[in-house]
N, C-alpha and C positions, 0 to 999 in steps of 0.2 A: 507493501499498498505505500509507500513510502516513496520506491522507488516509482512509482506512479504517478503522488504526486509531484516529485521532484519534477520527474519528463515534463507533466503537464504546464509547471508555472517555469521551466527554462526552453521547454523543447517550442512549445504552444505561440508565447510571448515573446521571445528575439532573436525565432528563427524563422523560417518564409514558409513557405508550404511543406518540403521536408519534411520540416517539422511537426506542420502543424495532422500530418497525415499520419506520422508515422504516433503520435501520441494521438490519435483519435482512433489506433486501431489495436490500437493501445486498452485505450477504455473500451471499446469495444466489444474486446473478449474478455476484458475482468466483471461485465456485468451478466447478472445469472440471466438464466433460458429461460422463459417458463413460458405458456402458453396463451399467455395473452399481451405478447410482450409481440412490438411489431415498430417496424423501423418504415421511413421514406425519408424521400433524400433524392434531388437532383442537380442539373447539373447546367450552367450556360457559356455560352461565351457570346462578344457583345467586341458587333464593330463600331465605329463614327466618326464623320466625317463633322468639323467645326472652321468656322469664319469669325473670327474676333475682328471692328473696326478700330480698338482702341485697346489692344493687350496690359501696356501700364498704366490703364486709367489716367489720361495728362488729361491736362485740361488745353483745351483748342489750343493757345497761342504758348506751349511751353515748348521747350527744346525739349527736339528727342535723342534719347539716350543714344551714346556710342557704343559702339563692342555688339550690335546688335541687326550691325546692317540699316541702322537711322529708319527703323522703322518702325511704327504705327501698330499694323496691321498686320494680322500672320493668316492662317490658315494650320490647324492641329489632324493631325491620325491617331486615331487611340484603341485600341485592342485590349479584350482581357477577358480573364474565365472567374467564372465564377460556382463554387459550393457550396450545398447546402442538406444538410440531416435534424429526423428529428427522432427522437427513443422513446416511444409508450410502454411503460412500463408497469400497471395500473393506472393509475390515475398520477402517475409521475412523472414528468419530459421534459428530458436531456435534451437539449438544442447546439448544434455547432454550424458556424457558418463561415469561408474563407471566400474575399476574391481577392482580384489585384489586376492592375490597368495597367499601362504604356502607354503615355502620351506623348507622338513625335511633332512639333514645330518643324514646320518647313523651311523659313526662313531666321527667324530668331531659335537657332539649335541648342543657344546655351538656357531656355527654359524646358526644352525634354525632361521629361523625369517616367520614374512610379509610380504608380501608388494601392494602398491598399487596404484592407477589412479584413480582422481575423477578431471573433465572437464564440461565447459556446457560455453553456447556462445550464440552468434547471430551475424549471416549475415546478414546485412539490404541492402537495395536501397530508394535511393525518385525520382523517374523516371529515367531518362536516364543520368543523369549528375553524384549523386552524390551516393557512396555507403560505406560500411565501416562494424567494425569488429569490436566487443565487445569480450572477452573469459580472462576467467580463470581456471587454474589449480594448483592442487595442486599433488606431488608427493611424494613419501614413499616407496625409495629400499637402497638397501647394495651397499657400498662404496667399490670398486673392487680396490682385496689390494696395484693393481700395484702404483694407486691414495692415498695412504696411506704410514706413514714412515717406513720403511726397518722395525724395530724393535718393530714396536707393531702389534700384533698379533691378537686383539680385533675386537670382531666384530662392526662396525661402519655404523650406517642405516638412509638417510640426509632425511630430510625430507625440500622438494623448493613447495611455491607455488609465482606464477609468473599472472600479473593483464597486461592484453595488448589492447589498443584502437589504432585503425585503421580508416583510412577516405583516402576518393580519390575525387576528381575532375576535371570534365575532362571541362578542360575549353573552349575546341575548340572539333574539329570531331580529330585536330591532336595532342592534345597536352592536359597531363591529369598530375593533383598537387596530389602526394601522401603523408601522414607524418602519423606518429606511436608514440604511448610511451607508457613505460610499466615501472612495480616494479618487482622485486623480491625478495624473501627473500629467503636464502638456509642455515638450522641448521641443520649442522656434527659434532655428537660429537663422542670425536676419544680420547683415552686415553691422561691421564693429560692435556688437554682441553674438557671436558667435555659441554663446555658453547659455542663452534664455531659459530660463524656467520658470513655470510658476504649478507650485503645487495643490491642491486644496484637497480638504474634510468637513464632509459636511452628514448634517442626520436630521429625519421629519420624523414627524409624530403628527396622527390627526385618528381622531374618531368620529364613527359618522353614524346618520342614525338613516335605519334602512326602511322607518315605518308609514312612509309616505306614499307608495304606492310605485308610480314610476317618479317620482322625485329621487336623490338621497343628497340632503342638505348634512356641512356639519363644523368643523374646524379645526383649522390646522397653524404649528408653528412649526417652525423649521431654523437649525445655527451652520453658519460656515466660517469658515478659518481656511485664508491663502496668503500666502507667500512666495513672492517673487525672489528669484536670483539670477545673477547671470548680467543683470543690469546696470550700467555707465551713467543711466540718467534716471532713474529710480524714484518713480513722483511716491509710490507709499507700498515701501519693501513686502510689507507686512499689514494684514490688514484681517476683520470680522463685521460679519457679516448675519443681524436678525429679524425675522421676515415672522407675522401674523396677519393669519389673514381666514374669510370662511369662505368656504367651498360646496358647491353643487353640483349637481349631475343630474341632466332628465332626457327616459327617454322614450316614446309615445309614440307609434305609428310613423307616421312623416320626417318624425322632428327630433333632433338630436344634442343634449346643452352642453356644456364642459364649461365651465365658473369657476375661479379661483378672483379673487379679489380682496385684497388687506396693506399694509402696512413694510416698508423698506427699510432697516438702517445699516451704511457701510463704512466702518472712519478704522483707523488706523493707528498702530497698535498705541504709537503717544495718540494720538488723537487727536491730531493736529489738522488729520484730511478728511471731513464726509463729507455721506452723498444719501438723500434721503427723501424717501417719496413713497405715494401708492404704488400699488405694482400688484399687478393678476393677470388673470387671463380671460378672455370670453371665451371662447365657437361656438356658434349654431351652423349646424350644419339642417339644408332643408331638401322632402326629396319633391320639387316639385309640380313632375310628372313622373313615369316610370321610366322615360330616358333622359329626364334635365336634373340634377343635382347643384343647388346654390350652398356658398360656404361661407362665411364670414367673422372672421379672427379678427380680435383686436389682444396686444401683448404687452405687456410693459413690463419692463426689468434690470436692474440692476447687473450688465455684466463685468467681463473684467476682458480693457486692453491691452493684451500683450504686450503687442510692439514699445509700447509707453513706462508701461509695465505702472499699466493704473487702474482706474474704473471711469466706467460711459452710463449713464444711463439711457435705455432704450425704448421705443416706443414703438410699434408696427398696428398697422390697421388695412388689414388688403380685403381681397372679397377676388371670389373663385366661384368658375361655370363649367359644368362638367355637362357635356350632349353625349349622353351613347346615338348615333346617328343610328348603325347599324348591331347585327350582331355580333362585324367586325370591325368596328371604325367607331370610334370614340374623338372627339373631339372639344382642348380643356381652352380658358381663355382664365387670366388671371393678371390681377395687381394688388402692390404691397407701396408703401409708403410707410415710412422708416423717420424718424427723426430721434434725433443719436448729439447724445449732451454731453459733452466731456469735459466734469469740473476741475477737474484740474489740469486743466488742460489750457493757460487763460496767457493771452498776450494784452498786454496795454489792462489788466483790468477787467476786459470780457474772457469771458470761454470760449472755447472750440462751439459749434450747431452744426452738424449738417443736414441738408434734406436729400435723401435719396427716395427715388422713384424706381419699382421694376416692372413692368410689365412682361408678361410671357403668353406664345402664346402657342400651340402642342394638336398634334393629330396623334393617337394611335391603331395604329392600320394592322390587322393580325387575319394575311389571310388564310397561314395554318393552323392548328390546332399549339407546333413545333415554335411559330416565328410570327416573331413582330418586329415595328417596321416604324419608326416613328420622328418624322419630322420638326422641328421647332422652332419656334423666333422671339429671341428676345431683347427688350428696351432695359435700361440705366442708366439713370442721368443721378448728381449730388451736388449740389448748392454748399455752399458754405461758406462762414462770414470768415471766413482764415480766406488769406491770398493764397493761389495757385492751386487750390483741392478741389475746384469745380472739373469735372469731366459728364462724359456722355459713352457710351459706345453700343453698338447692335451688334446682334449674334445671334447666327441659326446655322441651321444644321442638321442632321440624320445619325439617327442609331438604327442602328439592327442588331437584332439577337434572337441566336437559335435556345433552343431550351433541348434537355431530354429529361425527364421526369423519370421519377424513380419508381416502385410499384412498391408499395405494400409489403413488408417480410413477416 
């Protein structure tokens, strides 16, 4: 058992696909074989073409970076594979997923890179009263240039790993108590700070009332501590954040609602830097017709701005429409407006405020059960009260995915 644990912790999260496959095989061999056990899995391969009019998210009159062909626009080709599997053992579910994608830029070749995602976990239940989740995830992905300091045009690929544990106890037919704890570490090397890192630890607790039919309501509290390291310009080396709020979920017929509203307070360890305000999430889904679904979402949260080792206060408002025209063709439209405030990023007594807009249109065509074709187009803009940060970009592309579904065993 110790050898198996060592394999999972080192091979799965510190190596690439070969280590994952070896550990997965060992885990499968270690599981007991019972008549009610069942495994399902699938594998898919994706290829993608994309064109971006403003790769570095530059202002229209900004100088074009040297060393990359003096170009603003570029096209890239991506190709990747994904594997996932689920193992049901009675009421317990073990799952794992792995994906990798290679991005090759045609002109700005310095931006070519590989991304991957690894994940594994357990959804468990003990009788009707106790349930929970254990989950570990690791991602390796490019940091968007809009999240980097404007003078930096080098590729930055962040690696993040998160561990999560959740538990829920149904204390009576009408009441349930839930708790969770998580840790995460993100490495984001950028020019001048190659060892930039953010470490987070958090915990939440909630109590929910289930006795109102389709409506679930409750109260939640949370605490998080974070620490930046490796930054030469850290504004908030370490901080803590508290959140308290009300929550509600409603599901009935064609309407689904998820809501949480509360108050969050974030402060540095010294107490000199503070960010506070109302936070929450409101999401409504409405099935307008058998083929059309409307989604409206508002989200407000205090987030980490790793590039400057500080906090930002983000407010997102979005709307989307999905139309399933036929059994093989679907179309989606979406728009999101984001208000980003950086209280600790100030010049001449005024802190930075960005207004971002993101519009997207996509079609999903499935000519065969195993084949998915997705053309898409995105438009993104940013307006800022700081000079040199305004930009707009247009992206269009198409991805093709072929899937080989696994059969239950």
